[in-house]
N, CA, C and O of each residue as an XYZ file, in Angstrom:
504
protein
N      20.977      2.578     33.228
C      19.655      2.857     32.820
C      18.606      1.943     33.628
O      18.796      0.731     33.730
N      17.635      2.498     34.123
C      16.658      1.768     34.757
C      15.862      0.748     33.800
O      15.418      1.170     32.732
N      15.682     -0.601     34.183
C      15.291     -1.685     33.307
C      13.771     -1.293     32.860
O      13.406     -1.465     31.697
N      12.907     -0.753     33.861
C      11.430     -0.302     33.460
C      11.565      0.775     32.189
O      10.894      0.623     31.168
N      12.458      1.823     32.354
C      12.629      2.791     31.346
C      13.015      2.196     30.056
O      12.560      2.598     28.985
N      13.911      1.176     30.179
C      14.507      0.528     28.868
C      13.264     -0.213     28.191
O      13.038     -0.155     26.982
N      12.577     -0.833     29.001
C      11.432     -1.694     28.305
C      10.549     -0.659     27.716
O      10.268     -0.758     26.521
N      10.032      0.425     28.494
C       9.088      1.247     28.077
C       9.664      2.055     26.651
O       8.884      2.349     25.746
N      10.935      2.323     26.596
C      11.454      3.013     25.532
C      11.495      1.960     24.369
O      11.402      2.439     23.239
N      11.616      0.643     24.472
C      11.695     -0.174     23.542
C      10.209     -0.594     23.001
O      10.051     -1.050     21.869
N       9.283     -0.421     23.800
C       7.913     -0.640     23.450
C       7.039      0.465     22.786
O       6.032      0.251     22.111
N       7.585      1.691     23.083
C       6.985      2.771     22.411
C       6.954      2.869     20.830
O       5.941      3.299     20.279
N       8.020      2.485     20.124
C       7.990      2.361     18.666
C       6.999      1.184     18.215
O       6.229      1.384     17.276
N       7.021      0.063     18.829
C       6.191     -1.007     18.629
C       4.748     -0.481     18.611
O       4.063     -0.667     17.605
N       4.249      0.175     19.694
C       2.833      0.558     19.703
C       2.575      1.653     18.680
O       1.460      1.720     18.164
N       3.536      2.518     18.352
C       3.237      3.563     17.272
C       3.175      2.836     15.952
O       2.316      3.155     15.130
N       3.992      1.930     15.722
C       3.995      1.073     14.499
C       2.804      0.362     14.282
O       2.472      0.043     13.141
N       2.086      0.064     15.336
C       0.864     -0.927     15.496
C      -0.108     -0.321     14.473
O      -0.695     -1.072     13.694
N      -0.285      0.893     14.446
C      -1.299      1.744     13.745
C      -1.082      1.448     12.272
O      -2.014      1.552     11.475
N       0.069      1.102     11.923
C       0.479      0.788     10.504
C       0.330      1.976      9.486
O      -0.030      3.119      9.764
N       0.688      1.467      8.216
C       0.491      2.448      7.217
C      -0.843      3.165      6.994
O      -0.853      4.331      6.599
N      -1.918      2.515      7.229
C      -3.160      2.925      6.850
C      -4.023      3.393      8.203
O      -5.164      3.812      8.014
N      -3.573      3.338      9.370
C      -4.331      3.778     10.463
C      -5.383      2.745     10.740
O      -6.401      3.121     11.321
N      -5.258      1.499     10.397
C      -6.185      0.376     10.537
C      -6.730      0.349     11.924
O      -7.866     -0.100     12.070
N      -6.021      0.801     13.026
C      -6.404      0.639     14.274
C      -7.215      1.826     14.737
O      -7.358      1.967     15.951
N      -7.718      2.626     13.975
C      -8.443      3.946     14.303
C      -9.782      3.734     13.657
O     -10.012      2.755     12.947
N     -10.710      4.729     13.935
C     -12.142      4.651     13.611
C     -12.013      4.939     12.094
O     -11.104      5.601     11.593
N     -13.084      4.330     11.396
C     -13.090      4.409      9.952
C     -14.390      5.088      9.529
O     -14.855      4.851      8.414
N     -15.014      5.951     10.404
C     -16.091      6.537     10.116
C     -16.018      7.349      8.863
O     -14.981      7.984      8.674
N     -17.020      7.416      7.947
C     -16.951      8.278      6.756
C     -16.416      7.439      5.570
O     -16.605      7.905      4.446
N     -15.787      6.287      5.685
C     -15.346      5.509      4.618
C     -16.206      4.375      4.304
O     -16.817      3.756      5.176
N     -16.265      4.042      2.792
C     -17.128      2.969      2.519
C     -16.770      1.626      3.151
O     -15.606      1.447      3.507
N     -17.618      0.741      3.305
C     -17.357     -0.554      3.900
C     -17.553     -1.687      2.765
O     -18.499     -1.694      1.977
N     -16.623     -2.544      2.797
C     -16.819     -3.623      1.568
C     -18.025     -4.448      1.823
O     -18.328     -4.707      2.987
N     -18.728     -4.877      0.843
C     -19.824     -5.719      0.789
C     -19.470     -7.158      0.917
O     -18.457     -7.606      0.380
N     -20.339     -7.939      1.665
C     -20.033     -9.324      1.488
C     -20.178    -10.124      0.291
O     -19.653    -11.213      0.061
N     -21.065     -9.350     -0.548
C     -21.448     -9.950     -1.890
C     -21.266     -8.870     -2.968
O     -22.227     -8.343     -3.527
N     -19.874     -8.540     -3.253
C     -19.840     -7.540     -4.308
C     -20.092     -7.867     -5.678
O     -19.897     -9.010     -6.093
N     -20.579     -6.800     -6.522
C     -20.999     -7.154     -7.950
C     -19.736     -6.344     -8.577
O     -19.605     -5.127     -8.442
N     -18.869     -7.134     -9.246
C     -17.769     -6.526     -9.823
C     -18.047     -5.879    -11.355
O     -18.818     -6.405    -12.157
N     -17.378     -4.795    -11.588
C     -17.589     -3.970    -12.991
C     -16.337     -3.698    -13.528
O     -15.734     -2.640    -13.352
N     -15.824     -4.916    -14.371
C     -14.464     -4.719    -14.964
C     -14.673     -3.930    -16.315
O     -15.720     -4.085    -16.944
N     -13.723     -3.120    -16.744
C     -12.353     -2.911    -16.114
C     -12.363     -1.744    -15.059
O     -11.297     -1.475    -14.505
N     -13.440     -1.071    -14.761
C     -13.563     -0.033    -13.737
C     -13.006     -0.408    -12.381
O     -12.306      0.369    -11.732
N     -13.335     -1.617    -11.974
C     -12.884     -2.128    -10.740
C     -11.390     -2.464    -10.527
O     -10.905     -2.830     -9.456
N     -10.767     -2.299    -11.621
C      -9.290     -2.462    -11.679
C      -8.667     -1.174    -11.055
O      -7.537     -1.198    -10.569
N      -9.341     -0.190    -11.079
C      -8.836      1.265    -10.627
C      -9.138      1.510     -9.207
O      -9.679      0.628     -8.540
N      -8.824      2.647     -8.702
C      -8.932      3.052     -7.419
C     -10.388      3.320     -6.785
O     -11.179      3.925     -7.510
N     -10.720      3.020     -5.801
C     -12.142      3.093     -5.134
C     -11.835      4.231     -4.118
O     -11.778      3.871     -2.942
N     -11.630      5.540     -4.385
C     -11.226      6.409     -3.362
C     -12.039      6.679     -1.994
O     -11.558      7.205     -0.990
N     -13.444      6.188     -2.156
C     -14.282      6.205     -0.859
C     -13.924      5.186      0.051
O     -14.439      5.270      1.166
N     -13.116      4.190     -0.183
C     -12.591      3.127      0.856
C     -11.217      3.771      1.271
O     -10.499      4.555      0.651
N     -11.065      3.164      2.585
C      -9.950      3.714      3.307
C      -8.587      3.230      2.751
O      -7.628      3.987      2.608
N      -8.576      2.060      2.484
C      -7.172      1.333      1.805
C      -7.665      0.352      0.707
O      -8.717     -0.288      0.721
N      -6.749      0.358     -0.201
C      -6.759     -0.945     -1.156
C      -5.454     -1.186     -1.748
O      -4.615     -0.286     -1.779
N      -5.238     -2.293     -2.200
C      -3.956     -2.564     -2.750
C      -4.091     -3.506     -4.075
O      -5.096     -4.204     -4.211
N      -3.097     -3.504     -5.005
C      -3.072     -4.277     -6.028
C      -1.722     -5.081     -6.004
O      -0.666     -4.560     -5.645
N      -1.833     -6.407     -6.420
C      -0.674     -7.207     -6.350
C      -0.429     -7.874     -7.686
O      -1.356     -8.228     -8.415
N       0.884     -8.039     -7.992
C       1.233     -8.806     -9.228
C       2.402     -9.747     -9.018
O       3.541     -9.280     -8.995
N       2.219    -10.867     -8.884
C       3.371    -11.715     -8.679
C       3.613    -12.691     -9.856
O       2.616    -12.975    -10.520
N       4.830    -13.260    -10.217
C       5.071    -14.019    -11.258
C       6.251    -15.003    -11.055
O       7.242    -14.553    -10.480
N       6.258    -16.088    -11.398
C       7.578    -16.917    -11.511
C       7.673    -17.124    -13.006
O       6.731    -17.562    -13.666
N       8.709    -16.830    -13.454
C       9.017    -16.930    -14.846
C      10.212    -17.646    -15.122
O      10.988    -17.817    -14.181
N      10.545    -18.163    -16.413
C      11.740    -18.853    -16.711
C      11.960    -18.488    -18.173
O      11.066    -18.526    -19.018
N      13.317    -18.104    -18.421
C      13.634    -17.634    -19.802
C      13.884    -18.956    -20.676
O      13.560    -20.079    -20.290
N      14.464    -18.695    -21.824
C      14.598    -19.828    -22.737
C      15.761    -20.775    -22.318
O      15.787    -21.961    -22.646
N      16.706    -20.178    -21.582
C      17.838    -21.054    -21.181
C      17.467    -21.675    -19.760
O      18.353    -22.203    -19.089
N      16.220    -21.612    -19.332
C      15.764    -22.343    -18.043
C      16.109    -21.584    -16.764
O      16.136    -22.173    -15.684
N      16.328    -20.509    -16.858
C      16.830    -19.630    -15.627
C      15.506    -19.006    -15.199
O      14.724    -18.383    -15.916
N      15.389    -19.300    -13.832
C      13.979    -18.726    -13.187
C      14.077    -17.466    -12.531
O      15.007    -17.196    -11.771
N      13.169    -16.707    -12.796
C      13.076    -15.297    -12.155
C      11.791    -15.186    -11.332
O      10.777    -15.791    -11.679
N      11.837    -14.376    -10.188
C      10.672    -14.115     -9.529
C      10.368    -12.582     -9.624
O      11.252    -11.728     -9.552
N       9.076    -12.319     -9.786
C       8.762    -10.966    -10.119
C       7.632    -10.578     -8.717
O       6.877    -11.431     -8.250
N       7.693     -9.475     -8.317
C       6.656     -9.050     -7.304
C       6.370     -7.452     -7.357
O       7.312     -6.661     -7.321
N       5.145     -7.059     -7.437
C       4.825     -5.565     -7.629
C       3.617     -5.329     -6.743
O       2.654     -6.083     -6.885
N       3.577     -4.508     -5.982
C       2.485     -4.210     -5.130
C       2.247     -2.610     -4.992
O       3.165     -1.859     -4.663
N       1.023     -2.189     -5.254
C       0.526     -0.816     -5.035
C      -0.371     -0.589     -4.027
O      -1.354     -1.329     -3.984
N      -0.237      0.352     -3.130
C      -1.118      0.563     -2.037
C      -1.815      2.079     -2.117
O      -1.175      3.083     -2.427
N      -2.897      2.074     -1.865
C      -3.562      3.648     -1.844
C      -4.236      3.498     -0.401
O      -4.841      2.519      0.036
N      -3.973      4.729      0.230
C      -4.572      4.798      1.472
C      -5.147      6.315      1.555
O      -4.623      7.265      0.973
N      -6.310      6.393      2.372
C      -6.828      7.796      2.369
C      -6.581      8.216      3.737
O      -6.805      7.396      4.628
N      -6.094      9.527      4.076
C      -6.036     10.085      5.274
C      -7.222     10.428      5.903
O      -7.386     10.373      7.122
N      -8.173     10.833      4.976
C      -9.521     11.176      5.543
C     -10.592     10.850      4.568
O     -10.258     10.651      3.400
N     -11.724     10.781      4.879
C     -12.847     10.323      3.943
C     -13.233     11.691      3.001
O     -13.159     12.822      3.481
N     -13.588     11.475      1.819
C     -13.888     12.472      0.894
C     -12.910     12.684     -0.067
O     -11.794     12.165     -0.109
N     -13.470     13.591     -0.942
C     -12.475     13.794     -2.328
C     -11.974     15.208     -2.029
O     -12.606     15.917     -1.246
N     -10.893     15.629     -2.609
C     -10.403     16.922     -2.708
C      -9.295     16.850     -3.849
O      -8.829     15.767     -4.204
N      -8.911     18.022     -4.387
C      -7.960     18.153     -5.417
C      -6.677     18.675     -4.965
O      -6.543     19.053     -3.801
N      -5.807     18.718     -5.739
C      -4.232     19.113     -5.434
C      -3.802     18.685     -4.103
O      -4.003     17.563     -3.638
N      -3.166     19.698     -3.488
C      -2.370     19.383     -2.078
C      -3.546     19.014     -0.945
O      -3.207     18.536      0.138
N      -4.701     19.222     -1.209
C      -5.744     18.829     -0.233
C      -6.163     17.468     -0.424
O      -6.878     16.952      0.435
N      -5.786     16.781     -1.503
C      -6.118     15.166     -1.588
C      -5.747     14.582     -0.475
O      -4.646     14.864     -0.003
N      -6.568     13.680      0.141
C      -6.197     12.743      1.364
C      -5.645     11.488      0.847
O      -5.464     10.584      1.663
N      -5.339     11.288     -0.427
C      -4.656     10.151     -1.031
C      -3.228      9.985     -0.862
O      -2.483     10.920     -1.155
N      -2.754      8.862     -0.407
C      -1.289      8.536     -0.350
C      -1.163      7.295     -1.021
O      -1.980      6.392     -0.840
N       0.001      7.168     -1.939
C       0.316      6.078     -2.549
C       1.627      5.457     -2.225
O       2.573      6.198     -1.957
N       1.777      4.106     -2.224
C       3.082      3.447     -1.834
C       3.147      2.218     -2.764
O       2.175      1.484     -2.940
N       4.355      2.034     -3.351
C       4.536      0.914     -4.175
C       6.025      0.392     -3.826
O       6.981      1.087     -3.484
N       5.984     -0.885     -3.983
C       7.257     -1.655     -3.951
C       7.257     -2.728     -5.058
O       6.260     -3.316     -5.476
N       8.578     -2.897     -5.481
C       8.631     -3.928     -6.613
C       9.964     -4.657     -6.361
O      10.896     -4.073     -5.809
N      10.062     -6.131     -6.831
C      11.258     -6.826     -6.645
C      11.305     -7.870     -7.718
O      10.354     -8.506     -8.173
N      12.592     -7.942     -8.051
C      12.990     -9.070     -9.045
C      14.018     -9.930     -8.417
O      14.999     -9.329     -7.980
N      13.988    -11.317     -8.275
C      14.868    -12.299     -7.958
C      15.339    -13.126     -9.082
O      14.561    -13.587     -9.917
N      16.725    -13.331     -9.107
C      17.403    -14.370     -9.992
C      17.977    -15.140     -9.164
O      18.026    -14.834     -7.972
N      18.507    -16.260     -9.629
C      19.355    -17.392     -8.826
C      20.445    -16.604     -8.053
O      20.813    -17.015     -6.952
N      20.970    -15.480     -8.602
C      22.012    -15.042     -8.027
C      21.834    -13.637     -7.195
O      22.645    -13.288     -6.337
N      20.826    -12.976     -7.506
C      20.717    -11.672     -7.012
C      19.049    -11.426     -6.763
O      18.116    -12.073     -7.238
N      19.014    -10.253     -5.846
C      17.648     -9.590     -5.388
C      17.751     -8.260     -5.751
O      18.765     -7.635     -5.439
N      16.708     -7.653     -6.462
C      16.574     -6.387     -6.664
C      15.397     -5.799     -6.141
O      14.363     -6.427     -6.372
N      15.288     -4.636     -5.424
C      14.076     -4.119     -4.823
C      14.022     -2.590     -4.821
O      15.061     -1.976     -4.577
N      12.850     -1.910     -5.082
C      12.674     -0.559     -4.990
C      11.381     -0.318     -4.212
O      10.582     -1.230     -4.001
N      11.203      0.901     -3.804
C       9.964      1.364     -3.260
C       9.622      2.813     -3.694
O      10.483      3.475     -4.272
N       8.512      3.281     -3.460
C       8.146      4.791     -3.934
C       6.961      5.189     -2.910
O       6.019      4.407     -2.786
N       6.992      6.275     -2.246
C       5.889      6.883     -1.564
C       5.442      8.139     -2.455
O       6.351      8.780     -2.983
N       4.263      8.498     -2.641
C       3.854      9.773     -3.208
C       2.450     10.213     -2.673
O       1.649      9.408     -2.199
N       2.218     11.549     -2.786
C       1.022     12.091     -2.496
C       0.060     12.094     -3.757
O       0.478     12.460     -4.856
N      -1.159     11.700     -3.568
C      -2.168     11.838     -4.710
C      -2.600     13.364     -4.891
O      -2.457     14.246     -4.045
N      -3.086     13.482     -6.003
C      -3.751     14.816     -6.314
C      -3.034     15.725     -6.908
O      -3.639     16.610     -7.513
N      -1.612     15.732     -6.882
C      -0.634     16.623     -7.503
C       0.200     16.244     -8.545
O       1.073     16.965     -9.029
N      -0.118     14.897     -8.957
C       0.706     14.314    -10.057
C       2.051     13.712     -9.608
O       2.848     13.377    -10.484
N       2.318     13.573     -8.490
C       3.558     12.953     -8.210
C       3.583     11.450     -7.989
O       4.626     10.804     -7.890
N       2.509     11.002     -7.928
C       2.201      9.412     -7.759
C       2.383      8.825     -9.229
O       2.824      7.690     -9.412
N       2.089      9.501    -10.047
C       2.007      8.987    -11.560
C       0.949      7.767    -11.674
O       1.155      6.745    -12.328
N      -0.188      8.042    -10.946
C      -1.201      6.963    -11.127
C      -2.412      7.496    -11.746
O      -2.967      8.487    -11.272
N      -2.844      6.896    -12.770
C      -3.951      7.329    -13.500
C      -5.091      6.148    -13.645
O      -4.793      4.954    -13.689
N      -6.369      6.627    -13.711
C      -7.300      5.466    -13.837
C      -8.306      6.002    -14.828
O      -9.254      5.302    -15.186
């Protein structure tokens, strides 16, 4: 195989991946832009802000049980919009991705889920 062709074939997946999960390398016209001095409104601001292109929620914890055994917990939920605007059902532009992990001194457990918004498959309510 030609060395140039090999280098090209190795680089194509990298450039495709560079756009990432949310297309952050593309134009964001039509989406809201974060304010440099936001005014928070809790508990409402704990929920999704569908006028923004992407947002995420994190929960991490280092725990210890009564016997002194340490545990690490991590959960992340991402919401990204494929296009600006609201729609219902299968026309919803919202995509959800979540992953969670638990570590013990002896093991690591992890899982992840992808789901489309608007049709009830994501299991997300606000």
